[in-house]
Residue frames as qw, qx, qy, qz and C-alpha x, y, z in Angstrom:
[[0.215, 0.803, -0.556, 0.003, 162.99, 108.04, 214.20],
 [0.902, 0.098, -0.416, 0.059, 164.97, 104.83, 213.90],
 [0.713, -0.675, 0.151, 0.118, 166.96, 103.65, 216.90],
 [0.028, -0.775, 0.601, 0.193, 170.73, 103.74, 216.76],
 [0.536, -0.146, 0.828, 0.076, 170.65, 99.96, 216.37],
 [0.654, 0.608, 0.445, -0.064, 168.33, 100.16, 213.35],
 [0.282, 0.918, -0.234, -0.154, 170.70, 102.69, 211.85],
 [0.313, -0.538, 0.766, 0.159, 173.61, 100.27, 212.45],
 [0.648, 0.216, 0.730, 0.028, 171.70, 97.47, 210.70],
 [0.521, 0.817, 0.229, -0.091, 170.94, 99.83, 207.80],
 [0.742, 0.174, 0.116, 0.637, 174.65, 100.62, 207.47],
 [0.063, 0.912, 0.101, 0.392, 174.18, 104.30, 208.34],
 [0.379, -0.803, 0.422, -0.185, 176.40, 103.92, 211.42],
 [0.552, 0.418, -0.719, 0.065, 179.48, 101.67, 211.36],
 [0.784, -0.480, 0.272, -0.285, 179.77, 98.70, 213.72],
 [0.004, 0.462, -0.886, -0.029, 182.09, 95.82, 214.47],
 [0.859, 0.048, -0.108, -0.498, 179.76, 93.15, 213.08],
 [0.252, -0.382, 0.887, -0.065, 180.39, 89.57, 214.21],
 [0.199, 0.218, 0.947, 0.127, 177.31, 87.78, 212.80],
 [0.417, 0.286, 0.005, -0.863, 174.21, 88.42, 210.75],
 [0.230, 0.259, 0.903, 0.253, 171.33, 86.57, 209.13],
 [0.038, -0.509, -0.551, -0.660, 168.04, 87.69, 207.58],
 [0.427, -0.748, -0.424, -0.279, 166.47, 88.56, 210.94],
 [0.646, -0.736, -0.055, 0.198, 169.25, 89.20, 213.44],
 [0.448, 0.738, -0.263, 0.430, 172.50, 91.11, 213.82],
 [0.752, -0.584, -0.094, 0.290, 175.37, 90.85, 216.35],
 [0.428, 0.721, -0.170, 0.518, 178.11, 93.40, 216.85],
 [0.558, -0.089, -0.482, 0.670, 180.70, 94.41, 219.45],
 [0.272, -0.904, -0.313, 0.103, 179.61, 96.86, 222.18],
 [0.434, 0.687, -0.128, 0.569, 181.64, 100.01, 221.75],
 [0.264, -0.652, 0.428, -0.568, 181.70, 100.45, 225.54],
 [0.796, -0.045, -0.597, -0.086, 182.53, 96.90, 226.57],
 [0.699, -0.648, 0.228, -0.199, 182.71, 95.38, 230.02],
 [0.667, -0.349, 0.601, 0.270, 185.23, 92.89, 228.60],
 [0.134, 0.417, -0.660, -0.610, 186.90, 92.20, 225.31],
 [0.103, -0.116, -0.942, -0.297, 184.34, 90.41, 223.15],
 [0.241, 0.432, 0.596, -0.633, 181.26, 92.02, 224.78],
 [0.004, 0.136, 0.726, 0.674, 178.69, 91.57, 222.03],
 [0.457, 0.275, 0.333, -0.777, 175.16, 92.90, 221.43],
 [0.103, 0.186, 0.914, 0.346, 172.60, 90.71, 219.67],
 [0.332, 0.338, 0.217, -0.854, 169.55, 92.37, 218.19],
 [0.518, 0.509, 0.683, 0.080, 166.55, 91.61, 216.03],
 [0.235, 0.120, 0.355, 0.897, 166.62, 93.65, 212.84],
 [0.240, -0.685, -0.554, -0.409, 162.94, 94.35, 213.48],
 [0.090, 0.302, -0.392, 0.865, 162.87, 97.38, 215.81],
 [0.605, -0.620, -0.446, -0.227, 160.88, 96.64, 218.96],
 [0.125, -0.761, 0.356, -0.527, 161.67, 98.58, 222.14],
 [0.562, -0.448, 0.561, -0.411, 161.07, 95.92, 224.78],
 [0.112, 0.285, -0.936, -0.176, 162.26, 92.34, 224.43],
 [0.229, 0.234, 0.902, -0.283, 159.05, 90.92, 225.85],
 [0.492, 0.585, 0.165, -0.624, 157.06, 92.79, 223.21],
 [0.139, 0.369, -0.780, -0.485, 158.67, 90.71, 220.48],
 [0.858, 0.055, -0.159, -0.486, 156.35, 88.29, 218.73],
 [0.848, -0.347, 0.395, -0.068, 156.97, 84.70, 219.86],
 [0.891, 0.367, 0.094, 0.250, 158.75, 83.66, 216.67],
 [0.322, 0.800, -0.251, 0.439, 161.18, 86.59, 216.78],
 [0.514, -0.708, 0.378, -0.303, 161.74, 86.17, 220.51],
 [0.936, -0.145, 0.315, 0.062, 162.64, 82.47, 220.12],
 [0.756, 0.557, 0.019, 0.342, 164.77, 83.19, 217.05],
 [0.013, 0.887, -0.304, 0.348, 166.68, 85.93, 218.86],
 [0.649, -0.581, 0.468, -0.147, 167.67, 83.55, 221.63],
 [0.938, 0.156, 0.261, 0.168, 168.62, 80.81, 219.19],
 [0.529, 0.743, -0.098, 0.397, 170.81, 83.29, 217.25],
 [0.261, -0.840, 0.362, -0.310, 172.29, 84.58, 220.53],
 [0.874, -0.323, 0.362, 0.018, 173.25, 81.03, 221.56],
 [0.839, 0.399, 0.123, 0.350, 175.16, 80.60, 218.30],
 [0.218, 0.843, -0.204, 0.448, 176.89, 83.97, 218.78],
 [0.581, -0.709, 0.343, -0.203, 177.73, 83.08, 222.41],
 [0.944, -0.050, 0.250, 0.207, 179.39, 79.85, 221.24],
 [0.630, 0.611, -0.001, 0.480, 181.47, 81.88, 218.77],
 [0.141, -0.876, 0.257, -0.383, 182.42, 84.40, 221.46],
 [0.783, -0.517, 0.340, -0.064, 183.52, 81.60, 223.74],
 [0.904, 0.207, 0.197, 0.319, 185.58, 80.01, 220.97],
 [0.490, 0.691, -0.002, 0.531, 187.27, 83.30, 220.07],
 [0.130, -0.748, 0.299, -0.579, 187.75, 85.02, 223.44],
 [0.449, 0.040, -0.810, 0.375, 189.44, 83.26, 226.38],
 [0.441, -0.364, 0.217, -0.791, 186.78, 83.04, 229.09],
 [0.166, -0.012, 0.940, -0.297, 185.20, 80.62, 231.53],
 [0.259, 0.578, 0.767, -0.100, 181.64, 81.44, 230.46],
 [0.030, 0.285, 0.308, 0.907, 179.69, 83.94, 228.40],
 [0.065, 0.399, 0.643, -0.651, 177.24, 85.85, 230.59],
 [0.010, 0.506, 0.640, 0.578, 173.88, 87.06, 229.36],
 [0.021, -0.434, -0.457, 0.776, 172.02, 90.23, 230.29],
 [0.069, 0.607, 0.569, 0.551, 168.89, 91.93, 229.00],
 [0.174, -0.386, -0.373, 0.826, 168.67, 95.47, 230.34],
 [0.195, 0.592, 0.622, 0.474, 167.27, 97.55, 227.49],
 [0.191, -0.821, -0.340, 0.416, 167.43, 100.82, 229.30],
 [0.302, -0.490, 0.263, 0.774, 169.99, 102.61, 227.11],
 [0.145, 0.167, -0.610, -0.761, 168.61, 102.05, 223.58],
 [0.652, 0.211, 0.361, -0.633, 164.90, 101.62, 222.71],
 [0.712, 0.374, -0.504, -0.313, 165.58, 98.47, 220.66],
 [0.929, -0.314, 0.151, -0.125, 165.48, 94.97, 222.15],
 [0.497, 0.627, -0.578, 0.161, 168.97, 93.58, 222.64],
 [0.925, -0.366, -0.066, 0.082, 170.93, 90.91, 224.47],
 [0.022, -0.837, 0.538, -0.092, 174.37, 91.50, 226.02],
 [0.974, -0.006, -0.161, 0.157, 176.83, 88.62, 225.74],
 [0.093, -0.885, 0.412, -0.194, 179.83, 89.25, 228.00],
 [0.759, 0.213, -0.567, 0.241, 182.87, 87.00, 228.28],
 [0.574, -0.743, 0.147, -0.311, 183.38, 86.20, 231.98],
 [0.465, 0.313, -0.743, 0.367, 186.25, 85.06, 234.13],
 [0.104, -0.196, -0.759, 0.612, 184.30, 85.85, 237.35],
 [0.000, -0.740, -0.672, -0.020, 180.72, 86.90, 238.18],
 [0.199, -0.730, -0.125, 0.641, 182.04, 90.35, 238.95],
 [0.258, -0.097, 0.534, 0.799, 182.87, 90.83, 235.29],
 [0.012, 0.548, 0.734, 0.401, 179.13, 91.31, 234.63],
 [0.182, -0.685, -0.409, 0.574, 178.81, 94.48, 236.70],
 [0.360, 0.702, 0.384, 0.480, 177.50, 97.21, 234.39],
 [0.245, -0.967, -0.045, 0.053, 178.56, 99.88, 236.89],
 [0.732, -0.320, 0.256, 0.544, 182.22, 99.05, 236.24],
 [0.090, 0.734, -0.322, -0.591, 184.41, 101.31, 234.17],
 [0.863, 0.472, 0.147, -0.103, 184.25, 100.21, 230.54],
 [0.733, -0.148, 0.392, 0.536, 187.23, 98.91, 228.61],
 [0.261, 0.846, -0.184, -0.427, 188.97, 101.23, 226.18],
 [0.778, 0.061, 0.540, 0.314, 190.00, 99.39, 223.00],
 [0.029, -0.465, 0.434, 0.771, 191.76, 100.59, 219.89],
 [0.717, 0.438, -0.090, -0.535, 190.02, 100.26, 216.54],
 [0.427, 0.440, -0.781, -0.116, 192.64, 97.66, 215.63],
 [0.109, -0.091, 0.920, -0.366, 191.78, 95.59, 218.70],
 [0.621, 0.308, 0.362, -0.623, 188.01, 95.85, 218.01],
 [0.645, 0.498, -0.409, -0.410, 188.72, 94.66, 214.44],
 [0.217, 0.331, -0.915, 0.081, 190.81, 91.71, 215.66],
 [0.320, 0.069, 0.797, -0.508, 188.13, 90.60, 218.13],
 [0.658, 0.412, 0.135, -0.616, 185.28, 91.03, 215.67],
 [0.555, 0.473, -0.614, -0.303, 187.15, 89.01, 213.04],
 [0.050, 0.221, -0.948, 0.226, 187.91, 86.21, 215.50],
 [0.462, 0.219, 0.649, -0.564, 184.30, 85.97, 216.62],
 [0.649, 0.495, -0.130, -0.562, 183.00, 86.17, 213.02],
 [0.381, 0.421, -0.809, -0.153, 185.41, 83.40, 211.97],
 [0.126, -0.037, 0.927, -0.351, 184.24, 81.20, 214.83],
 [0.562, 0.355, 0.377, -0.645, 180.60, 81.90, 214.01],
 [0.614, 0.524, -0.344, -0.480, 181.10, 81.05, 210.35],
 [0.232, 0.331, -0.915, -0.011, 182.77, 77.73, 211.22],
 [0.487, 0.018, 0.682, -0.545, 179.66, 76.51, 213.07]]
């Protein structure tokens, strides 16, 4: 059975897409630690990030760097934090989290509750910044 992320890439489940190319997809986390919390995934479904073939692994990080630059341009923050946990969904993914302090990267914190309108605004701003690169 396809992971929820593969179903998002296939368009079976909606997402707040911020960037996409032939091999990778980036979208807003629906349970964000901060506004602009973005997930970056390979379209190829592989459970564990270190099981990706070397070309996909390198490409994922290159794509994530471009998305992080767009997040930083669109969302006021001091830095964009990076985490690879991979415990919730069996599909390799990178978390990009806008940070004001190191404490903003605590995944035990209560998640932000955003309206669909706010998700749309943030996704549009990041996508615009990504497309201007």
